[in-house]
N, C-alpha and C positions, 0 to 999 in steps of 0.2 A: 504494500500500500504506500506508494511513493508520493502521491499528491494529497497530502493532508497537512494543513498548517498547524504548527505547534500552538499558535494562539487559540486554536479551537479546543485545546485541552484545558478548559476553563471551569471544570467542576471537580470537586474533591470527594472521593469515596473512602470509606474505611475498609481496611482489609483485616482479617482476623481468623478466629477459629471458634468452634463450639466448645463450651465448657459446661460440665454437669455439676450442679450444686444440689445439696440436699436441703430441703426446707425444714422448719422446726417439726413438722409432722412426719419427716422421714421420706418425703416424696422427692424423687429426682426431677430436677427442672433444668432443661438445656437453655443456656444463654449465650449470646454472641459476645466474645471478648476481643476488642480491637487490639491489633498488634502494630498497626501503622496506617499510613494514608497513601493515596494514589490519585494523581491527577488523571482525569479522563475526559473524553469528548463524546458527543453523541455519534451514533452510527446508524444511518438509515438504509435499510435493505431496499434493493430495487424491487420492482413489481415481479420480475422473473424469479428472484430469490424467494420472495414471499410465497409465490405459487409453488415453488419446488419444495418448501418445507411444510406446506399444508398437509395435514394428516400424519405427520411424523412426530416423534417424541421431542423435537425441537420447535414445534409450532408455537408454543407459549413461552418462548424465550425472548430476551432482549440482547442487543449487542452494543458494546462500547469500544472505544479506541483508546489505547494507551501507548506511551513510548515503549519501544521494544525493551523487554526485561526478561531475564531468565529466572527471576524470583517468583513469578506467578506459576501456579500449577493447580491441578484439579482438587487438591486438598485444602485450598484456601477459600474462605468465604469473603464475599464483598457486600458491604452495606451501602445502599444508595437511598437517600431520602428516608431513612428509617426502616427500609425493607432489606432483609438479608437474602442474598442470592448465592447459589453454588455455581462454580465455574463448570460449564458443560464442555467447552472446548476453547482452544486458543489457536488462532491462525497467526503463526509467528512470521515476522519479517526480520531476518537476521542482519539486514543492513544496519550500519552504525547509526544512521539517521532514520531508521525504520519505525513503523508503527504496527502494533499487534491488534487484531480484532478479537475481543474476548466475548464469548457467548455465555450469558448468565440465565439461570433458571431459579425461580423463587424457591427458597428453602422452606421446608415444612418443619415447624417445631422450634426453630431458633429465633429469638427475638432480640 
């Protein structure tokens, strides 16, 4: 993804993991624990891409753009606007000035 301006990475997401805590009643509760931040920009799928994913397990996902980094993987969670997402896939661009497209799916149970 060569033609994406760095200035479009104007939003900040939290990255982290799920941590289990026991309540006073002894019930396990999963919560999101932030470990860092990540600048990202919006990614709009083309009409063709939208049609191609219709009916698949990635139909209800969103995509964001980040500067290329090797630190992201599918074990990391991302919180955008208070909603926790799991990373479904990452389209890496290994160029030094490259951008990665990260596909996210809403995580169930982590708040």
